[in-house]
Each structure stands twice: as C-alpha cells, then as structure tokens.
C-alpha positions in Angstrom: 0.0 0.0 0.0 2.8 2.4 0.8 4.1 2.2 -2.8 0.7 3.3 -4.1 0.7 6.3 -1.8 4.3 7.2 -2.7 3.4 7.2 -6.4 0.3 9.3 -5.7 2.3 11.8 -3.7 5.0 12.1 -6.4 2.9 12.0 -9.5 -0.8 12.5 -8.6 -3.4 10.4 -10.4 -1.0 9.8 -13.3 1.3 7.9 -10.9 -1.5 5.5 -10.2 -2.0 4.6 -13.9 -1.0 1.1 -14.8 2.5 0.8 -16.2 1.7 -2.1 -18.5 -1.1 -4.6 -18.9 -0.1 -8.3 -18.9 -2.8 -8.9 -21.5 -1.6 -6.1 -23.8 -0.6 -7.3 -27.3 3.1 -7.7 -28.0 4.7 -4.8 -29.8 6.6 -7.3 -31.8 5.1 -8.0 -35.2 4.8 -11.5 -36.8 7.9 -11.2 -39.1 10.3 -10.4 -36.3 8.8 -13.1 -34.1 9.6 -15.6 -36.8 13.2 -14.5 -36.7 13.6 -15.2 -32.9 14.5 -18.9 -33.2 17.3 -18.0 -35.6 18.6 -15.3 -33.3 18.6 -17.6 -30.3 20.3 -20.5 -32.2 23.5 -18.4 -32.1 23.5 -18.9 -28.3 23.8 -16.4 -25.4 27.6 -16.3 -25.7 27.3 -14.8 -29.2 25.5 -11.8 -27.6 28.1 -11.3 -24.9 26.4 -13.1 -22.0 28.7 -14.9 -19.6 27.2 -18.4 -19.9 25.3 -20.5 -22.4 21.9 -20.2 -20.7 18.9 -18.3 -22.2 16.6 -16.5 -19.7 13.6 -14.4 -20.5 15.6 -11.3 -19.5 18.3 -12.1 -21.9 15.9 -12.8 -24.7 14.2 -9.5 -23.9 17.6 -7.7 -24.3 18.3 -9.4 -27.6 14.8 -8.5 -28.9 15.2 -4.9 -27.8 18.7 -4.6 -29.3 17.7 -6.3 -32.6 14.3 -4.9 -33.2 14.1 -1.8 -31.0 11.0 -3.3 -29.3 10.6 -3.3 -25.6 8.2 -5.9 -24.2 8.1 -6.7 -20.5 10.0 -9.8 -19.4 6.8 -11.8 -18.6 5.5 -11.0 -22.1 8.7 -12.3 -23.6 7.8 -15.7 -22.0 4.4 -15.6 -23.8 6.2 -14.8 -27.1 8.6 -17.7 -26.6 5.7 -20.1 -25.8 3.8 -18.9 -28.9 6.8 -19.7 -31.2 7.3 -23.2 -29.7 9.9 -22.7 -26.9 9.3 -24.3 -23.5 10.7 -23.5 -20.1 13.6 -25.8 -19.1 15.6 -26.2 -16.0 19.3 -26.7 -16.5 20.9 -29.7 -14.9 23.1 -28.9 -12.1 26.2 -30.8 -11.2 29.5 -30.3 -9.4 32.1 -28.9 -11.7 34.7 -31.2 -10.1 32.6 -34.3 -10.9 34.4 -37.0 -12.9 32.0 -38.6 -15.5 33.8 -41.9 -15.5 33.5 -42.3 -11.7 29.8 -41.4 -11.9 29.2 -44.1 -14.6 31.1 -46.6 -12.4 29.1 -45.7 -9.4 25.8 -46.0 -11.2 
C-alpha cells in the first residue's frame, strides 16, 4: 500500500495509472517473431552473456537490441511459448565431478 501512496504523492493520479497490462498485445510483429529462433540459435555467448543459458531477461535484451521493441519480461515468456519454446531447468552438477567415476558408481 505504501508504494501506491508514494506514487500518488510524487505524480498524482498519473502515478496510479497502470504501467503495462499483462494482456496487452506484443509490440513485436509477426515477421520479427519468426526470426527469434534463428537469433537464439547463435546462443547467449554470441551476444556477450557470460554463460550459455537463455533466460527471458536475456531474450528481452536481444529483442530490444535487434528490433528496438521493448516488451516486458513476462510477455517475452508468452512470445517464446507462442513460437514453440518451453521452459527448461538446467541440470546442475558439481564442476569437479568426474563422468567416468559417476558411470562406475551408477
């Protein structure tokens, strides 16, 4: 509640206006959406990210830099789902793990 009052005190009624609607249509048109899989195929490292893991935030940055379109991060998830991508959780393992010893143990 305090954030609402703060926005009202700082900006009046305009401060209470919604910043974005989760149901708002994407600003990205059909043609650029079709190009996203090709862009992502290059991998996050090609765009200067520190590891090879795509996140919605990283995809949002690539879309913004490539097409000049700013969609909120949650909407990027909707776009990715529309074009056939699914959420995945990376496997975690100890970097010191020795694959041959794991196979032997199993």
